[in-house]
C-alpha positions in Angstrom: 36.5 36.0 -49.2 38.9 38.3 -50.9 37.6 41.1 -53.2 38.8 40.8 -56.8 39.6 44.5 -56.9 42.4 43.7 -54.4 44.1 41.6 -57.1 44.8 44.7 -59.3 48.3 45.9 -58.7 48.9 49.6 -59.5 52.0 51.9 -59.5 52.2 55.4 -58.2 52.6 58.1 -61.0 55.5 59.7 -59.1 57.6 56.6 -59.6 57.3 56.3 -63.4 60.5 57.0 -65.5 59.9 60.0 -67.8 60.0 58.9 -71.4 61.6 62.1 -72.6 64.7 61.6 -70.4 65.2 58.1 -71.9 64.9 59.6 -75.5 67.6 62.3 -74.7 69.9 59.6 -73.2 69.3 57.3 -76.2 70.1 60.2 -78.6 73.4 61.0 -76.7 74.5 57.3 -76.9 73.7 57.2 -80.6 75.7 60.4 -81.3 78.6 59.2 -79.3 78.7 55.9 -81.1 78.6 57.7 -84.5 81.4 60.0 -83.5 83.5 57.1 -82.2 83.0 55.2 -85.5 84.0 58.2 -87.6 87.2 58.9 -85.7 88.4 55.3 -85.3 87.0 54.0 -88.5 86.3 50.7 -86.6 82.7 49.7 -86.6 83.4 46.9 -84.0 84.6 49.4 -81.4 81.7 51.6 -82.0 79.2 48.7 -81.6 80.9 47.5 -78.4 80.5 51.0 -76.9 76.8 51.1 -77.9 76.2 47.6 -76.4 77.9 48.5 -73.1 75.9 51.7 -72.8 72.7 49.7 -73.3 73.7 47.1 -70.6 74.4 49.9 -68.2 71.1 51.6 -68.9 69.2 48.4 -68.4 70.9 47.7 -65.1 70.1 51.2 -63.9 66.5 50.7 -64.9 66.2 47.5 -62.8 67.8 49.1 -59.8 65.7 52.2 -59.9 62.3 50.3 -60.5 60.1 50.3 -57.4 58.9 47.0 -55.8 55.5 45.9 -56.9 52.8 46.4 -54.3 52.0 43.2 -52.5 48.9 41.3 -53.3 47.0 41.6 -50.0 43.4 40.7 -49.3 41.3 43.5 -47.9 39.6 42.3 -44.6 37.3 44.4 -42.5 38.0 44.9 -38.8 36.3 41.9 -36.9 32.8 42.7 -35.6 32.0 39.9 -33.1 28.4 41.0 -32.8 27.9 39.9 -36.4 29.5 36.5 -35.6 27.3 36.2 -32.5 24.2 36.8 -34.6 25.3 34.2 -37.1 25.7 31.4 -34.6 22.3 32.0 -33.0 19.2 29.9 -34.0 21.0 26.6 -34.1 20.3 23.4 -32.1 23.9 23.4 -30.8 25.7 25.4 -28.2 28.5 27.3 -29.9 31.4 29.2 -28.3 34.7 30.8 -29.7 37.8 31.0 -27.6 41.3 32.5 -28.4 44.7 31.1 -27.7 44.7 32.6 -24.2 41.6 30.5 -23.4 39.4 33.6 -23.2 35.8 33.5 -24.4 35.3 35.6 -27.5 31.6 35.0 -28.0 28.9 32.4 -27.4 25.4 31.8 -28.4 22.4 31.8 -26.0 22.3 28.0 -25.7 25.8 27.9 -24.5 25.1 30.6 -21.9 21.9 28.8 -20.8 23.7 25.5 -20.3 26.9 26.7 -18.6 26.5 30.4 -17.8 27.5 33.6 -19.5 31.1 33.5 -18.5 32.0 29.9 -18.8 34.7 29.4 -21.4 35.5 25.9 -22.7 37.1 23.7 -21.7 36.5 25.1 -18.2 32.9 24.0 -17.9 30.8 22.6 -15.0 31.1 18.9 -16.0 31.7 15.7 -14.2 35.4 15.2 -13.4 36.1 12.5 -16.1 34.3 14.6 -18.7 36.2 17.8 -17.7 39.5 15.9 -18.1 38.4 14.5 -21.5 37.4 18.0 -22.7 40.8 19.4 -21.6 42.6 16.7 -23.6 40.4 17.3 -26.7 41.2 21.1 -26.5 45.0 20.3 -26.6 44.3 17.9 -29.5 42.4 20.6 -31.5 45.2 23.1 -31.1 47.7 20.4 -32.2 45.7 18.7 -35.0 43.2 21.3 -36.1 40.1 19.4 -34.9 38.9 17.1 -32.2 35.6 15.3 -31.2 34.1 13.8 -28.1 31.1 11.4 -28.2 29.8 12.4 -24.8 30.5 14.8 -21.9 28.3 14.8 -18.8 27.2 17.2 -16.2 24.5 17.2 -13.5 22.1 18.8 -15.9 22.7 16.9 -19.2 25.0 15.3 -21.7 26.5 16.6 -25.0 28.5 15.6 -28.0 31.4 17.9 -28.7 33.1 19.1 -31.9 36.1 21.4 -31.9 37.8 23.2 -34.9 40.8 25.5 -35.1 40.1 28.6 -37.3 41.3 32.1 -38.1 44.0 33.7 -40.3 46.6 32.6 -37.8 44.7 29.6 -36.6 44.4 31.4 -33.3 40.8 30.6 -32.4 38.8 27.5 -31.5 35.2 27.0 -32.4 33.3 24.7 -29.9 30.1 23.1 -30.9 28.1 21.1 -28.3 25.1 19.0 -29.4 22.7 17.8 -26.7 22.4 14.1 -26.2 18.8 13.2 -25.5 18.3 11.1 -22.3 15.9 8.2 -22.5 13.8 7.0 -19.6 14.2 3.4 -20.5 12.0 2.2 -17.6 9.1 4.4 -18.6 9.4 3.3 -22.2 9.6 -0.4 -21.2 6.6 0.1 -18.9 4.6 1.4 -21.9 5.7 -1.6 -24.0 4.9 -4.2 -21.3 1.4 -2.8 -20.7 0.9 -2.2 -24.4 1.2 -4.2 -27.7 4.4 -5.9 -26.7 2.9 -7.2 -23.5 -0.2 -8.4 -25.4 1.9 -10.1 -28.1 4.0 -11.9 -25.4 0.9 -12.9 -23.5 -0.6 -14.4 -26.7 2.5 -16.6 -26.9 2.1 -17.7 -23.2 4.9 -15.5 -21.9 4.2 -13.7 -18.6 6.0 -10.4 -18.2 6.6 -8.0 -15.3 8.8 -4.9 -15.0 10.2 -4.5 -11.5 12.1 -1.7 -9.8 15.4 -2.4 -7.9 13.6 -2.5 -4.6 11.3 -5.2 -5.9 8.2 -3.1 -6.6 6.1 -3.8 -9.7 6.1 -1.1 -12.4 4.0 -2.8 -15.0 2.8 -6.2 -16.0 1.1 -7.8 -19.0 -2.4 -9.2 -18.7 -1.2 -12.8 -18.5 1.0 -12.2 -15.5 -1.9 -10.4 -13.7 -4.2 -13.4 -14.5 -1.7 -16.0 -13.2 -0.8 -13.9 -10.1 -4.3 -12.7 -9.0 -6.9 -14.5 -11.1 -8.0 -11.3 -12.8 -6.2 -10.0 -15.9 -7.4 -6.5 -15.3 -5.8 -6.2 -11.8 -3.4 -3.2 -11.5 -0.3 -4.5 -9.6 1.6 -1.3 -9.7 3.5 -0.8 -6.5 3.0 -4.4 -5.2 6.0 -6.5 -4.1 7.0 -8.8 -7.0 8.1 -11.6 -4.7 4.8 -11.6 -2.9 3.2 -13.3 -6.0 5.8 -16.1 -6.1 6.9 -19.0 -3.9 9.6 -21.7 -4.1 9.8 -25.3 -2.9 12.7 -27.4 -1.7 13.9 -28.1 -5.2 14.1 -24.3 -5.9 11.2 -24.5 -8.3 9.2 -21.3 -8.5 5.4 -21.2 -8.4 2.7 -18.6 -8.4 1.6 -18.1 -4.8 -2.1 -18.2 -5.9 -1.6 -21.5 -7.7 0.6 -23.0 -4.9 2.5 -26.2 -5.7 -0.4 -27.6 -7.7 0.3 -25.0 -10.4 2.7 -25.1 -13.2 6.3 -24.1 -12.2 7.8 -21.2 -14.0 11.2 -20.1 -15.0 12.4 -16.5 -14.6 14.4 -14.9 -17.4 15.9 -11.7 -16.0 16.7 -8.8 -18.3 18.2 -5.7 -16.8 16.7 -2.5 -18.2 20.0 -0.7 -18.8 21.3 1.0 -21.9 24.4 -1.0 -23.0 25.7 2.2 -24.6 25.1 4.2 -21.5 27.3 7.2 -20.6 28.3 5.8 -17.2 28.7 2.5 -15.5 25.4 1.4 -14.1 25.2 -0.4 -10.8 23.1 -3.6 -11.4 21.6 -3.2 -7.9 20.1 0.1 -9.0 18.8 -1.2 -12.4 15.2 -2.0 -13.1 14.5 -5.5 -14.3 12.2 -7.1 -16.9 11.2 -10.6 -16.0 9.9 -13.0 -18.6 8.2 -16.0 -16.9 8.1 -19.2 -18.9 6.2 -22.3 -18.0 8.6 -25.2 -17.4 6.1 -27.7 -18.9 4.0 -27.7 -22.0 4.1 -25.6 -25.1 4.4 -21.8 -25.1 1.8 -21.3 -27.9 1.0 -21.8 -31.5 2.4 -20.3 -34.6 1.2 -16.7 -34.9 1.1 -14.4 -37.7 2.4 -11.6 -35.5 6.0 -13.0 -35.1 7.5 -10.4 -37.4 5.9 -7.6 -35.3 7.4 -9.2 -32.2 10.8 -9.2 -33.8 10.4 -5.6 -34.8 9.5 -4.7 -31.2 12.3 -6.8 -29.7 14.8 -5.2 -32.0 14.2 -1.8 -30.5 14.7 -2.9 -26.9 17.9 -2.2 -25.1 18.0 -5.8 -23.9 20.2 -8.5 -25.4 17.8 -11.0 -27.1 18.5 -13.5 -29.9 16.6 -16.5 -31.3 17.8 -19.7 -33.0 16.2 -22.5 -34.9 16.3 -26.2 -34.1 19.6 -26.6 -35.8 21.2 -23.9 -33.6 21.4 -21.2 -36.4 20.7 -17.7 -35.4 17.4 -16.4 -36.8 17.3 -13.1 -35.1 19.5 -11.0 -32.8 18.8 -7.4 -31.8 21.5 -4.8 -31.7 21.7 -4.9 -27.9 22.5 -8.6 -28.0 25.3 -8.1 -30.5 26.7 -5.2 -28.5 26.6 -7.2 -25.3 28.4 -10.1 -27.0 31.0 -7.7 -28.4 30.1 -8.4 -32.0 31.0 -5.3 -34.0 29.1 -6.3 -37.2 25.4 -5.5 -37.5 24.8 -8.9 -39.1 24.8 -11.7 -36.5 27.1 -14.7 -36.9 25.6 -17.9 -38.2 25.8 -19.7 -34.8 25.8 -18.5 -31.1 29.0 -20.5 -30.6 30.8 -18.1 -32.9 30.6 -15.5 -30.2 32.5 -17.4 -27.5 36.0 -18.6 -27.1 37.1 -22.0 -28.6 37.0 -23.8 -25.3 33.3 -23.0 -24.7 32.0 -23.6 -28.3 31.2 -27.2 -27.8 29.3 -26.7 -24.5 27.2 -23.8 -25.9 26.4 -25.7 -29.1 25.3 -28.7 -27.1 23.1 -26.6 -24.8 21.4 -24.9 -27.8 20.6 -28.2 -29.4 19.3 -29.7 -26.1 17.0 -26.8 -25.5 15.8 -26.7 -29.1 14.9 -30.4 -29.4 13.7 -31.3 -25.8 10.6 -30.2 -23.9 10.2 -26.5 -23.4 12.5 -25.4 -20.5 14.9 -22.7 -19.5 18.3 -22.5 -18.0 21.7 -20.7 -17.9 25.1 -21.6 -19.1 28.3 -19.8 -18.2 30.4 -18.8 -21.3 33.4 -16.6 -22.0 32.9 -14.2 -24.9 35.6 -13.7 -27.5 35.4 -9.9 -26.8 36.2 -10.4 -23.1 37.5 -13.9 -22.5 38.7 -13.1 -18.9 35.2 -12.6 -17.5 32.6 -15.4 -17.7 29.0 -14.2 -18.4 25.7 -16.0 -17.9 23.8 -16.8 -21.1 20.2 -17.6 -20.6 18.5 -20.2 -22.9 14.8 -20.9 -23.0 13.2 -23.5 -25.2 10.1 -22.1 -26.9 7.3 -23.4 -29.1 4.9 -21.6 -31.4 7.3 -19.0 -32.7 7.6 -20.3 -36.2 11.1 -21.6 -36.8 12.2 -20.2 -33.5 13.2 -22.8 -31.0 15.6 -21.2 -28.4 15.5 -17.7 -27.0 18.9 -16.4 -25.9 19.6 -13.6 -23.5 22.8 -12.1 -22.1 22.3 -11.0 -18.5 23.8 -10.3 -15.2 22.8 -13.2 -12.9 23.4 -11.3 -9.7 19.9 -9.8 -9.7 18.2 -13.1 -10.3 20.3 -14.7 -7.5 19.3 -11.9 -5.1 15.6 -12.3 -6.1 15.7 -16.0 -5.5 17.2 -15.4 -2.1 14.5 -12.9 -1.3 11.7 -15.2 -2.5 13.0 -18.0 -0.4 13.4 -15.7 2.6 9.9 -14.3 2.1 8.5 -17.8 1.8 10.3 -18.9 4.9 9.1 -15.9 6.9 5.5 -16.4 5.7 5.7 -20.0 6.8 6.9 -18.9 10.2 4.2 -16.4 10.5 1.5 -18.8 9.5 2.9 -21.4 11.9 3.0 -18.8 14.7 -0.5 -17.6 14.0 -2.0 -21.1 13.8 -0.2 -22.3 17.0 -0.9 -19.1 18.9 -4.7 -19.4 19.0 -4.8 -23.0 20.3 -1.7 -22.8 22.3 -2.7 -19.6 24.1 -6.0 -21.2 25.0 -4.1 -24.1 26.5 -1.8 -21.8 28.4 -4.8 -19.7 29.6 -6.4 -22.8 31.1 -3.1 -23.9 32.7 -2.3 -20.5 34.2 -5.9 -20.1 35.3 -6.1 -23.4 37.1 -2.8 -22.8 38.7 -4.1 -19.5 40.1 -7.2 -21.2 41.4 -5.1 -23.9 43.0 -2.8 -21.3 44.6 -5.8 -19.7 46.3 -6.3 -22.9 48.2 -2.6 -23.2 49.2 -0.3 -21.0 51.2 3.5 -20.6 51.0 5.1 -23.5 52.7 2.6 -26.1 51.6 4.1 -29.1 49.8 2.4 -28.3 46.5 2.7 -24.5 46.5 6.2 -24.4 45.0 5.3 -27.0 42.4 2.2 -25.0 41.3 4.3 -21.9 41.1 6.9 -23.7 38.9 4.1 -24.8 36.5 2.8 -21.3 36.3 6.2 -19.8 35.7 7.0 -22.2 32.9 3.5 -21.5 31.4 4.3 -17.8 31.4 7.6 -18.4 29.8 5.9 -20.4 27.0 3.4 -17.5 26.6 6.2 -15.1 26.3 7.8 -17.1 23.5 4.5 -17.2 21.6 4.1 -13.5 21.9 7.6 -13.0 20.5 6.8 -15.2 17.5 3.6 -13.3 16.9 5.4 -10.0 17.1 8.0 -11.1 14.6 5.4 -12.4 12.2 3.5 -9.1 12.7 0.3 -10.9 13.6 -0.2 -9.7 17.2 -3.1 -7.5 18.1 -1.9 -3.9 18.6 -3.7 -1.1 20.3 -2.3 1.9 18.5 -2.5 5.4 20.0 -1.5 8.8 18.9 1.5 9.7 21.0 4.8 11.4 21.4 8.0 9.2 21.6 9.5 11.2 24.5 6.5 10.3 26.6 7.1 6.6 25.9 10.8 7.0 26.7 10.0 8.8 30.0 7.6 6.0 31.0 10.2 3.3 30.6 13.4 5.2 31.7 13.1 4.3 35.3 12.7 0.6 34.5 15.6 0.8 32.1 17.9 2.3 34.7 17.2 -0.6 37.0 17.6 -3.1 34.2 21.0 -2.0 32.9 22.5 -1.5 36.3 24.7 1.1 38.0 27.8 0.5 35.8 26.0 1.8 32.6 25.0 5.4 32.2 21.7 6.1 30.5 21.7 9.3 28.4 18.4 10.6 27.1 18.1 13.4 24.5 15.2 14.7 22.5 14.8 16.9 19.5 12.3 19.8 19.4 9.2 19.9 17.3 8.8 16.1 17.1 5.8 14.9 15.1 3.1 12.6 16.5 3.3 8.9 15.8 0.6 6.3 15.9 1.7 3.1 17.7 1.1 0.8 20.6 2.9 2.4 23.6 3.2 -1.0 25.4 4.8 -2.6 22.4 7.2 0.4 22.0 8.2 -0.1 25.6 8.9 -3.7 24.8 11.1 -2.6 21.9 13.2 -0.4 24.2 13.4 -3.1 26.8 14.7 -5.7 24.3 17.3 -3.3 22.9 18.4 -2.3 26.3 18.9 -5.9 27.4 21.1 -6.6 24.4 23.0 -3.3 24.9 23.6 -4.2 28.6 25.0 -7.6 27.7 27.2 -6.2 25.0 28.6 -3.5 27.3 29.2 -5.8 30.2 31.0 -8.4 28.0 33.3 -5.6 26.6 34.0 -4.2 30.1 34.6 -7.6 31.6 37.0 -8.5 28.8 38.9 -5.2 29.4 39.1 -5.7 33.2 40.1 -9.4 32.9 36.7 -10.7 33.9 36.3 -8.5 37.0 34.0 -5.9 35.5 34.5 -2.2 35.1 32.7 1.1 34.4 32.4 3.3 31.4 29.4 1.9 29.6 26.9 4.3 28.0 23.4 3.6 26.6 21.9 6.5 24.7 18.2 7.0 23.9 17.6 9.7 21.4 14.6 11.0 19.5 15.2 12.9 16.2 13.0 14.9 13.9 13.6 13.7 10.3 12.0 15.7 7.5 11.3 14.6 3.9 14.4 16.7 2.8 16.5 14.7 5.2 15.2 11.4 3.8 15.8 12.6 0.3 19.4 13.5 1.2 20.0 10.0 2.7 19.2 8.5 -0.8 17.9 5.3 0.9 16.4 2.7 -1.4 14.2 1.3 1.4 13.0 4.4 3.3 10.1 6.2 1.4 10.4 10.0 1.3 8.3 11.5 4.0 8.4 13.0 7.5 9.5 10.7 10.4 10.1 10.7 14.1 13.2 8.6 14.7 14.0 6.7 17.9 17.7 5.9 18.2 19.2 3.4 20.7 23.0 3.3 20.8 25.5 1.6 23.0 29.3 1.5 23.2 29.5 -2.3 23.6 31.6 -4.8 21.6 29.6 -4.3 18.4 28.3 -6.8 15.8 30.5 -8.6 13.3 29.9 -7.5 9.7 29.0 -11.0 8.5 26.3 -11.2 11.2 24.6 -7.8 11.0 22.5 -8.9 8.0 21.0 -11.8 10.0 20.3 -10.3 13.4 16.6 -9.8 12.8 16.0 -13.4 11.7 14.1 -15.5 14.3 16.2 -17.8 16.5 19.5 -16.2 15.3 21.6 -15.1 18.3 25.2 -14.0 18.8 25.1 -15.0 22.5 26.4 -18.2 24.0 24.2 -21.3 24.0 21.5 -21.1 26.6 21.8 -17.3 27.1 19.5 -16.2 24.3 16.5 -17.4 22.4 17.2 -15.4 19.2 13.7 -13.8 19.3 14.5 -10.4 20.9 15.5 -8.5 17.8 13.0 -10.4 15.6 10.4 -9.2 18.0 11.7 -5.6 17.8 11.6 -5.9 14.0 8.1 -7.2 13.9 6.7 -4.5 16.2 8.3 -1.7 14.2 7.2 -3.1 10.9 3.7 -3.7 12.1 3.6 -0.1 13.3 4.3 1.0 9.8 8.0 1.9 10.6 11.5 1.0 9.5 14.5 -0.1 11.5 18.1 -0.1 10.6 21.2 -1.4 12.4 24.7 0.0 12.3 27.7 -1.3 14.1 31.5 -1.1 14.3 33.4 -3.7 16.3 34.6 -2.5 19.7 33.1 0.9 19.2 29.3 1.1 18.9 26.0 -0.5 17.9 23.2 1.8 16.8 19.5 0.9 16.1 17.5 3.6 14.4 13.7 3.2 14.1 11.8 5.5 11.8 8.1 5.9 12.6 6.1 7.9 10.1 4.7 11.2 11.4 1.0 10.9 12.0 -1.1 14.1 11.5 -3.9 13.6 14.1 -7.4 15.0 13.7 -9.0 17.0 16.5 -10.3 14.0 18.4 -7.0 12.2 18.3 -5.2 15.3 19.5 -7.5 15.6 22.4 -7.1 12.0 23.2 -3.3 12.3 23.1 -3.4 15.3 25.4 -5.7 13.4 27.7 -3.4 10.4 27.8 -0.4 12.6 28.7 -2.2 14.1 31.7 -2.4 12.4 35.1 -5.0 9.7 35.3 -8.3 10.9 36.8 -10.0 9.2 39.6 -12.2 6.2 38.6 -16.0 6.4 38.7 -16.8 6.0 42.4 -20.4 5.3 41.7 -19.5 1.8 40.7 -20.1 -0.4 43.7 -18.9 -3.8 42.5 -20.8 -6.6 40.9 -22.4 -6.6 37.5 -23.9 -8.8 34.8 -21.4 -10.2 32.3 -22.0 -12.2 29.1 -19.0 -14.5 28.6 -18.6 -15.9 25.1 -15.7 -18.4 24.6 -15.7 -21.5 22.4 -12.9 -23.3 24.4 -14.5 -25.1 27.3 -11.5 -25.0 29.6 -10.9 -21.2 29.1 -14.6 -20.5 29.5 -14.6 -22.5 32.8 -11.6 -20.7 34.2 -12.9 -17.2 33.2 -16.3 -18.0 34.7 -14.9 -19.1 38.0 -12.5 -16.2 38.1 -15.4 -13.6 37.5 -17.8 -15.4 39.8 -15.3 -15.2 42.7 -15.4 -11.5 42.2 -19.1 -11.3 42.7 -20.2 -11.0 39.0 -23.3 -12.6 37.6 -21.9 -14.5 34.7 -23.9 -15.9 31.7 -21.8 -18.1 29.4 -22.1 -18.8 25.6 -20.1 -21.4 23.6 -20.0 -19.3 20.4 -21.0 -16.0 18.8 -24.4 -17.2 17.7 -25.3 -18.3 21.2 -24.0 -15.0 22.6 -26.1 -13.0 20.2 -29.2 -15.1 21.0 -28.7 -14.3 24.7 -29.0 -10.6 23.9 -31.9 -11.0 21.4 -33.9 -13.0 24.1 -33.9 -9.9 26.3 -30.7 -10.5 28.4 -29.5 -7.4 30.2 -25.7 -7.2 30.6 -23.2 -4.6 31.7 -20.3 -6.0 29.7 -19.6 -8.6 27.0 -16.4 -10.6 27.4 -15.7 -12.4 24.2 -13.1 -14.4 22.3 -12.1 -13.0 18.9 -11.6 -16.2 16.8 -14.5 -18.6 17.0 -16.2 -21.0 14.7 -19.5 -20.1 12.9 -19.6 -16.4 14.1 -16.5 -14.7 15.3 -16.3 -12.1 18.0 -16.3 -8.9 15.8 -19.3 -10.2 13.8 -21.2 -10.9 17.0 -20.2 -7.4 18.3 -21.6 -5.7 15.2 -25.0 -7.5 15.6 -25.2 -6.7 19.3 -24.2 -3.0 18.7 -27.2 -2.7 16.4 -29.4 -3.6 19.3 -27.4 -2.0 22.2 -25.1 0.7 20.9 -23.6 1.6 24.3 -22.8 -2.0 25.5 -19.0 -2.2 26.2 -16.9 -5.1 24.9 -13.8 -6.8 26.3 -12.2 -9.0 23.6 -9.7 -11.6 24.7 -7.3 -13.3 22.2 -3.7 -14.3 21.6 -3.9 -14.0 17.8 -6.2 -12.3 15.3 -6.0 -12.1 11.5 -5.5 -8.7 9.9 -9.2 -8.3 9.0 -10.2 -9.1 12.6 -7.6 -6.7 14.0 -9.3 -4.0 12.0 -12.8 -5.1 13.0 -12.1 -4.9 16.8 -10.9 -1.4 16.5 -14.3 0.1 17.4 -15.5 2.6 20.1 -15.9 1.4 23.7 -13.9 -1.8 22.9 -11.2 -3.1 25.2 -8.7 -5.9 24.7 -7.1 -8.5 27.0 -4.3 -10.6 25.5 -4.2 -14.4 26.0 -2.9 -16.1 28.1 -4.1 -14.3 31.1 -4.3 -15.1 34.8 -7.3 -15.1 37.1 -6.2 -11.8 38.6 -5.7 -10.2 35.2 -9.1 -10.9 33.8 -10.7 -9.8 37.1 -8.8 -6.5 36.9 -9.6 -6.0 33.3 -13.3 -6.4 33.9 -13.2 -4.1 36.9 -11.3 -1.5 34.9 -13.8 -1.5 32.1 -16.8 -1.3 34.5 -15.3 1.3 36.8 -14.1 3.5 33.9 -17.4 3.3 32.0 
């Protein structure tokens, strides 16, 4: 402000005309005039002289008068410390820059966000925001002011206002207001598990909030009740698709209710802010699923409908509701924004939001869903706001919501399509696993009998006999069938593993010699290891099978490539690399993988320079019976077996490939921190095997428990031929009775899956009576709970099918070692 004292204009006393000089001059003029009049006698001449003298005097006065002092405001010299103090204490970051772009002053918030020397517009922002801020700066210098709704950095988002100020308009004042970030997923989880979830459950609507990788974040009580039978079950972290299944008609059911239950319809709503500051990838967006029964009413009229509308209006999800005549009763702001409707009041009908060509189809669909039985579906429409891009509008007929008859939702159908595909794939894989498990038990018993009797027959024949080759052919084909069964069990993750605490380099060293013979002389095997690798807990035999399967595929791929280059004559230059890598949690975090959980891993990498895998095939290579080889050269179970073994070991496997360059399989096994006993066991396993107990002199008393007559007969004959005293039992109860009645045995050989009392249950009862009695379980398949039950001390395992020699060696190994 300008001080009023500055408005007073004063003159310096030295510049004033002295009044006495003007009086003398005036008297001289008057005397001259009187003299002239008396001499000439002409009054006119005397008057003219007097007038001329006055004019000349006035002119001289004007010329001699000094210029008035200018009316200038009195400003103090700028003190920026005062300005800096004035801009502190606000909720905005404030900075002042001059025309040279130099920072004049800034408050503490500005320094906290961007540093003490950061001068707008040169701030650490994302590139689009930095460019927009630069453009706003130029606009402010040109127009006097500018605004930006949002600028973004790695640490936050701000709204910007810029004003040009100063006497010469030579400064810019920057004001940055923080834009609060909302965790929509956390807010939605609170609503789903809270009042909104209970209100929807009261209307028969099952609700689940799901992460992009398919894990459940929150559910309402009705979903938990339908999925598990208990409304209080906490499903957090569970796989959403594991609770659902689909049939041939693509109808979706709850897995617990199976096909006898009521089919449901999924309404998918992406949890994404429609006014977000950046484009959001649908594949990285959490999803809210509303599951509606396809038959029957949804509920009765409730007094809480206004509360439901109030809650839905606050959601960042596009939802609207119409009555039976198709008139819009309610539409939240997110729905109007998604539809491109600028007014806050919704249009009378949903068809008013779409282009002319789609109005009739949408109106018919709304009436059909409003008047028919409760159901749900989608219709593709083109919005008036964006007629070039069709969108999927979900419609669900509802009952019990007062006048509401149809629930509308604008959504991205890609997530639902992906989920359908995953549900169908999971259902198919589960069916394959159940089939493999069910077949394996009975089929392996049959194969055990066939192989055993072949061995017994071969003992009575010598090479050259007429039947010897035929028996060998029957045995060879039986072993081939057993191999296929084991591969199916490995893929379905239902084989019985014997995990140990081990180091991957030890497994690689064990199998390297075999791999060199397997791949041939034309292919070079390169093995490298990282230092400080962590322990893993896995079955070493199954890991060796993984390496063998991958090596066979690599050998075939390299040979095909080399043969093609050499015109079918073969060549050299193939390389198969086996590498172990130490992967820390920080490395996993930097990978930003949506599949691999953050943690420490030991990785096993198998890489070859073969012809590679086509991009459209790499997503299918782990499926059973899928093969890229020619007909008759592959079963399609090699990689599915690898996948099953790795997954059952708690690991992850990824495939990468580039045509004509390389194919790389990377297996991540979680680092296992062993206790003292496991460390000692691992060190013992790495040492050379000690001599067996020489006090064992052969023979022994064996209790054989097997419910399959043919298998029991073969095993009894095989052990009796080795000099053992064998007592047989047809089931677990009979085996337990033999012990209770005072039977003395050196070893119990038992099947795992048996009627009435299974092998592990029998073992627990026997161990209560004889704690030191060793067990040798034999099975080709065991359920998950049985696999845990047989993991007990002094327990050994023999997989079915087995030969006469294999069961004899297994029994001898247990007795000699014990």
